[in-house]
Every structure is written in structure tokens, then in C-alpha cells.
C-alpha angles and dihedrals in degrees: 000000000000091000093052089051094049091048089052095046094086090048092050090049091050091050092054091048091050088049092051094046091046092057088053090060089069099038118107110226092203089058097077107147123209115221085229096077107125091015133103124269107270119256114265141160109195134154129257114259092228106029122060095198097050125086127183128214130181091254091061087063099052119105096048138068109238145167114238105206119195108209147141140199089244092060116094092194090053089055091049094057098044093089094054093042089053087051087056093047089056091054088056107267114143112230127186123189126225104197107217109205102211101212126000129143117170091208091061108021099045122216115000115246102225091167090059094047091050091052091050092046092047091050095048096046092044090056103036103030132271115243098167128105082203144329128245116209112226097182096160091037093233093141092042089052093047088051095049097244115173098185140312145338101035128145133203126196111213126183128223094269090055100255119142112236105174139013118201123188114205135023127330111236134156096275093048092045091051094045103041114010107033095061093050088043090054091051092053097053111115 
């Protein structure tokens, strides 16, 4: 009986892998959910991207509904969404940038060149539109990891009490805004 079981073991493993892969066919990769939905924005104390002397904490953001948009100059999809995000800002939507540094390790890369990054950011936002009230620099990705960010762009809708209501992976465009964000924004209006 042991030999029969051992002979069937590869077939059983193959069947389990097939079931797992079959489920993936019907999964929507844009529907990655953070475990933070319905929870408070995680605690953080991070520098402003453009001002050396300014630091931001989660408590600084309370009192207003806002979008936290994870982005980077290296991200072509982020560039594509800047124009629409700028239109939203002009309509009164508060958008805060969380700058996601693609790859930096102080042990291997040496000292971080903040001046070069600021120049790159200023150039890109000057050309494509600047939707951000300000940008938070998350050099070590501590906040991004706490939020469950897997890349850029990703956007979180946060209410005035600091509760995360929505996490969207991918760009914000008119279709996404109407389907996902606008209904919640309408509910949040006083």
C-alpha cells in the first residue's frame, strides 16, 4: 500500500498545482487588497521630499479626506496618471504623494542624492502636472511596507479620521475614478 501511495504522490501534487493555477485564471490582479482597509493610517515620521526641514506624521494628515498616491519618476504609469490627478486636484481633491524610491540600499549605493531626485521630480511635475499638496519621501519604504504597497502607482483613499477606505493598484483615470473613488467621495461630503 505504501508503494501505491508513493506512486500516486506526484499525480496528487500535480493536481494541487493545477487547482491553484486554475484559480489564478479568474483572479483580478488589480484587486490586491491591503489588510489595512478599515484601519487607521499606520504611524510614520518621514521627511518632505522637497524641504529638508519638514517632516510629516500621520497626525498631520487627519482632518481632511485625501488620496495618498504612491508614485515615482521611474514609473511610466505614474507619469501617465499625473494629468488626470492634476485635474482632480483642480476640482478640490486633496492628493498627497508618497514618493516610492525604486531601489536604494545605503550599504551598496552609498549616500542618497536627494538633490538629483528633487531635480528629477521638479522636472517631471513641471512637465506633466503637479497634483500633490506635498510629497513624503519614503526612502526605506517603511510606510509603503506598512501599507502593503507592492509597487507604483497605488492609491489609498483616507477619510478625515485617518481611516483607510480604499486601496487601488494601478493608475487613476476617469473610468477608475467614476467606478471606485467617486461614490466613496460622494459619501464623505459633509
